Each structure stands twice: as structure tokens, then as C-alpha cells.
C-alpha positions as CSV (number, residue, x, y, z in Angstrom):
1,M,28.9,72.9,-6.1
2,S,30.9,72.3,-2.8
3,N,32.3,75.7,-2.0
4,N,36.5,76.5,-1.5
5,L,37.3,73.2,-3.2
6,P,40.6,73.5,-6.0
7,Q,39.8,72.9,-9.4
8,I,42.9,70.8,-9.7
9,V,44.7,68.4,-7.6
10,L,48.1,66.9,-8.3
11,F,49.3,64.2,-6.0
12,Q,53.2,64.2,-5.7
13,E,55.8,62.3,-3.5
14,D,55.2,63.8,0.1
15,E,58.6,65.6,0.0
16,K,58.2,67.1,-3.1
17,A,54.7,67.9,-2.2
18,L,55.8,69.6,1.1
19,N,58.6,71.7,-0.8
20,Y,57.7,73.0,-4.0
21,R,57.3,76.2,-3.1
22,Y,60.8,76.8,-2.7
23,K,61.5,76.7,-6.4
24,Q,61.6,80.6,-7.3
25,N,58.4,81.7,-5.8
26,Y,56.6,79.9,-8.6
27,N,52.8,80.6,-8.0
28,I,50.1,78.0,-8.9
29,G,47.5,80.0,-7.4
30,T,44.6,79.1,-5.1
31,N,42.6,76.5,-7.7
32,I,45.6,74.1,-7.5
33,Q,46.4,71.7,-4.6
34,V,49.9,69.6,-4.5
35,K,48.9,66.7,-2.2
36,S,50.8,64.0,-0.4
37,L,50.5,61.1,-2.2
38,E,51.6,59.1,1.3
39,Y,49.8,61.5,3.7
40,D,47.0,63.1,2.1
41,Y,45.2,60.6,-0.3
42,T,43.2,58.6,2.3
43,D,41.4,61.7,3.1
44,F,40.9,62.8,-0.1
45,A,39.2,59.7,-1.0
46,K,37.1,59.4,1.8
47,N,36.0,63.2,1.3
48,N,35.4,62.8,-2.3
49,K,34.0,60.8,-5.0
50,L,37.1,59.8,-7.1
51,I,36.5,58.6,-11.0
52,G,38.8,56.7,-13.0
53,N,42.3,55.2,-13.2
54,R,43.9,54.2,-9.8
55,V,46.3,56.9,-8.0
56,D,49.7,57.0,-8.0
57,N,52.6,59.9,-8.0
58,N,52.0,62.7,-10.4
59,T,48.2,62.0,-10.7
60,L,46.4,65.0,-11.7
61,Y,42.4,64.8,-10.8
62,F,39.9,67.7,-11.8
63,L,37.2,68.8,-10.0
64,H,34.1,67.8,-11.8
65,P,32.2,70.7,-13.4
66,Y,28.9,70.3,-12.0
67,K,28.8,67.3,-9.4
68,N,29.4,67.7,-6.0
69,N,32.5,66.3,-4.4
70,V,33.6,63.9,-7.4
71,Y,37.0,64.6,-9.0
72,L,37.9,62.8,-12.0
73,N,41.3,61.6,-13.1
74,E,43.0,63.5,-16.2
75,S,43.3,60.4,-17.7
76,L,39.7,60.0,-18.9
77,G,40.4,62.8,-21.0
78,E,38.0,65.1,-23.0
79,D,35.7,62.4,-24.3
80,Y,34.4,62.0,-20.9
81,F,34.0,65.5,-20.2
82,L,31.6,66.0,-23.3
83,E,29.7,62.5,-23.0
84,E,28.8,64.1,-19.6
85,K,27.7,67.8,-20.8
86,L,25.6,65.8,-23.9
87,Q,23.9,63.7,-21.3
88,L,23.3,67.0,-19.1
89,Y,21.3,68.3,-22.3
90,K,19.8,64.9,-23.0
91,R,18.2,64.7,-19.3
92,A,17.0,68.1,-19.5
93,A,15.2,67.2,-23.2
94,Q,13.5,64.1,-21.1
95,L,12.3,66.3,-18.3
96,L,11.0,69.1,-20.1
97,G,8.8,66.6,-22.3
98,A,10.7,66.7,-25.5
99,K,9.7,64.4,-28.6
100,S,13.0,64.3,-30.2
101,I,16.9,65.8,-29.7
102,S,19.5,66.1,-32.1
103,T,23.2,67.7,-32.3
104,K,25.3,69.4,-34.7
105,V,28.8,69.7,-34.1
106,T,31.1,72.8,-35.4
107,F,34.6,73.7,-35.0
108,K,35.3,76.6,-33.6
109,E,39.0,76.7,-32.7
110,S,42.0,75.3,-31.9
111,R,45.2,76.2,-29.4
112,T,48.3,75.7,-27.5
113,I,48.3,76.5,-23.7
114,N,52.3,77.4,-22.6
115,T,53.3,78.8,-19.3
116,D,56.1,81.3,-18.9
117,V,59.0,81.0,-16.5
118,N,57.2,83.0,-14.0
119,G,54.0,80.5,-14.2
120,E,51.6,82.9,-16.5
121,V,49.1,81.3,-18.7
122,K,50.0,81.9,-22.7
123,Y,47.8,80.9,-25.5
124,K,48.5,80.7,-29.1
125,V,45.8,79.9,-31.9
126,I,46.7,76.9,-34.3
127,S,45.8,77.6,-37.8
128,I,43.7,74.8,-39.1
129,E,42.3,74.9,-42.4
130,G,40.9,72.5,-45.2
131,G,41.1,68.9,-45.0
132,T,42.8,69.0,-41.6
133,K,40.0,71.1,-40.0
134,R,37.5,68.8,-41.6
135,K,39.2,65.6,-40.3
136,I,39.1,67.3,-37.1
137,E,35.3,68.3,-37.0
138,N,34.2,64.9,-38.6
139,S,36.2,63.1,-35.6
140,Y,34.2,64.8,-32.8
141,K,31.0,64.5,-35.2
142,N,31.3,61.0,-35.1
143,A,31.1,61.0,-31.3
144,L,29.1,63.4,-30.3
145,E,26.2,64.0,-33.0
146,I,23.0,62.4,-31.7
147,S,19.3,62.1,-32.8
148,E,17.0,60.6,-30.3
149,E,13.1,60.3,-29.8
150,F,11.2,60.2,-26.6
151,E,7.5,59.2,-26.1
152,L,5.6,60.4,-23.1
153,Q,4.3,58.2,-20.5
154,D,1.2,58.5,-18.2
155,N,3.5,59.6,-15.2
156,F,5.0,62.6,-16.8
157,D,4.6,65.6,-15.0
158,K,6.6,68.8,-16.3
159,E,5.9,71.0,-13.6
160,K,8.1,68.4,-10.9
161,N,10.3,68.1,-13.7
162,I,10.9,72.1,-14.2
163,K,11.4,72.5,-10.1
164,E,13.8,69.8,-10.4
165,L,15.8,71.2,-13.3
166,N,15.7,74.5,-11.8
167,D,17.3,73.3,-8.7
168,F,19.9,71.5,-10.1
169,I,21.1,74.6,-12.2
170,Q,21.5,76.5,-8.8
171,H,23.2,73.5,-6.9
172,H,25.3,72.3,-9.6
173,N,27.3,75.6,-10.9
174,L,25.3,75.6,-14.1
175,N,24.4,79.5,-14.3
176,H,26.2,80.2,-17.1
177,E,24.3,78.1,-19.3
178,I,22.2,80.5,-20.6
179,G,20.8,78.6,-23.2
180,L,19.7,75.4,-21.2
181,I,17.8,78.1,-18.3
182,S,16.2,79.9,-21.3
183,L,14.9,76.5,-22.4
184,I,13.6,75.9,-19.1
185,E,11.5,79.1,-18.7
186,A,10.4,78.4,-22.2
187,R,8.6,75.1,-21.4
188,D,7.2,76.7,-17.8
189,S,3.5,77.6,-19.5
190,S,2.6,78.7,-15.7
191,K,4.1,82.3,-16.0
192,T,3.3,83.1,-19.7
193,G,0.5,81.3,-21.0
194,T,2.6,80.0,-23.9
195,L,4.0,77.0,-24.7
196,L,7.6,76.3,-26.3
197,T,7.7,73.5,-29.2
198,K,10.6,74.1,-31.0
199,R,14.1,75.6,-30.4
200,S,17.8,75.2,-30.9
201,V,20.5,75.9,-28.6
202,K,24.1,76.8,-28.9
203,S,26.7,75.9,-26.2
204,E,30.8,75.6,-26.2
205,I,30.6,72.1,-25.4
206,T,34.2,72.1,-24.2
207,S,34.1,75.0,-21.8
208,E,34.2,73.3,-18.6
209,Y,37.0,71.1,-19.9
210,N,39.3,73.8,-21.8
211,N,38.8,75.6,-18.6
212,L,40.5,73.0,-16.1
213,L,43.2,72.4,-18.7
214,E,44.1,76.3,-18.5
215,V,44.3,76.2,-14.7
216,S,46.2,73.1,-14.7
217,A,48.6,74.5,-17.3
218,K,50.9,76.0,-14.6
219,L,51.9,72.6,-13.6
220,N,53.2,72.4,-16.7
221,S,56.9,73.3,-15.5
222,P,60.0,71.8,-14.4
223,V,58.9,72.2,-10.6
224,F,56.4,69.6,-11.1
225,N,56.7,66.2,-12.5
226,I,53.3,65.5,-14.9
227,S,53.1,62.8,-17.4
228,G,53.8,63.5,-21.0
229,G,50.6,62.4,-22.1
230,Y,48.8,65.5,-20.6
231,K,51.2,67.9,-21.5
232,R,50.5,66.7,-25.0
233,K,46.8,67.7,-24.5
234,L,48.1,71.2,-23.8
235,E,49.4,71.3,-27.2
236,E,46.0,70.9,-29.0
237,V,43.6,72.6,-27.3
238,N,40.1,72.4,-29.4
239,S,37.2,74.4,-28.9
240,L,33.6,73.2,-30.3
241,I,30.1,74.2,-30.7
242,V,27.0,72.3,-30.5
243,E,23.9,72.9,-31.9
244,I,21.4,71.1,-30.2
245,D,17.5,71.0,-31.9
246,F,14.5,70.4,-29.3
247,I,11.2,69.4,-30.6
248,F,8.4,69.0,-27.8
């Protein structure tokens, strides 16, 4: 992952971008940058890959959690991030020689994210039970629950693939994915003389996206102009656990 890149970039009209700090010392921290659409965008687009809708005034970009110099327009939303995370695990399954992979999604909690007058982020858990909880959980299940099977080919090279995965972990900010790292290690029989044939891994699949929402919440203030659609995303932030079953 590229060093010293802000997690959140907000494009504003030049005057607003240069002068927002006069608003009562409102501190957005080092993980957020406010840039001028007129004067900063060209260099930003040249130095980074941008994914999503065309930039405009008040456009928010999120730094991709594990791709170098890639920024995502916030309009892509949660679904994009969740699909990227699932693709990561599916790719790992293929490289490690899985015969099949299947997922199960469970709802953990929902909360709102707000900021006070000083820009401090506040959280409040939303009580969701019964039919409402099942409805939310089912909507995610339809999108995220998968069942796939694979067939190894003659050119499969587990040792080479394990090295590729370990390099990817080191260079793409994934050291927090303990379950994935442990899975890779368990498929490396050169160290133990044993070979894993089945495992279930749990991951909070929403963690990266929710973290970006939390960082960006400081922009939900009259000091800045951000879209109503983005503000609504902060009103119900869902945490999901995905259990992934691998059979090798």
C-alpha cells in the first residue's frame, strides 16, 4: 500500500478548499484531504487510478483498502467493497487449490455515525430485532452468499501460488486478515509435513468500508458540502460477519 496517502479525499470549489480551516479550527485530521477541483484534480487523477462516477464539486473519494494508488468514488457504495472482499477470498481459494468454497453471512449490528460541534466522531447502536433484522440479513445473503467448485489443472503450482499470496498480503495492507494468513500457512506442507483439507474462516467483511465511513464522518458538518445520499449512509452502518468454508 502506498505510504502517506489520505484515506479520504474531498473535492471542493477552490475557495472552499483553501479556506475551510477558518471555520472555528475544525480539525479533520491527517487521513482526510480537501482538494481544489479546479487546481488539484488533474494531478490527483494522473497519480492515482480513479474508479466510479466523474468527479464534480463535493465528490468524495475513498482510498482502496488493499490496492495501490486506487481511489473509489463513494457513490460506488458498500456493495462494491463487499464484492471486492469476496473476490479476494475466492482468489485465495483458487490459488491454494480449493475444490470448493461457500459462504454464510450473519448480521452483527447496525449503528449511526455522527460528529459533534468539535468534529469528534460519535456512535450509537441501533436496536434491530425480529423481522427487520431478518429482512436486512436476507438482503445481504442474496448478494454475498456463494457456493463454487473448482477443478485443478495440470499447471497448478501450489508453492508458487503461496508465495504470490504472501507477497500480496505484505504489499496490500492485509496483515490484519489473520484468518486468511492462517489459511495460507496451513496449506504450506513444506513447513509442517501436513496439509489442510478443510477449514472455516470468519471475517468481518464490512470492516474496511465501515472504517472509511468512520474516518469520513468528520466531513458531515456545515463546514463542508457533501451529498444527502452520502449523509444517509452514515445513518445506518451495518456490520456483517461472513463465514467462508474451504474444502481442498
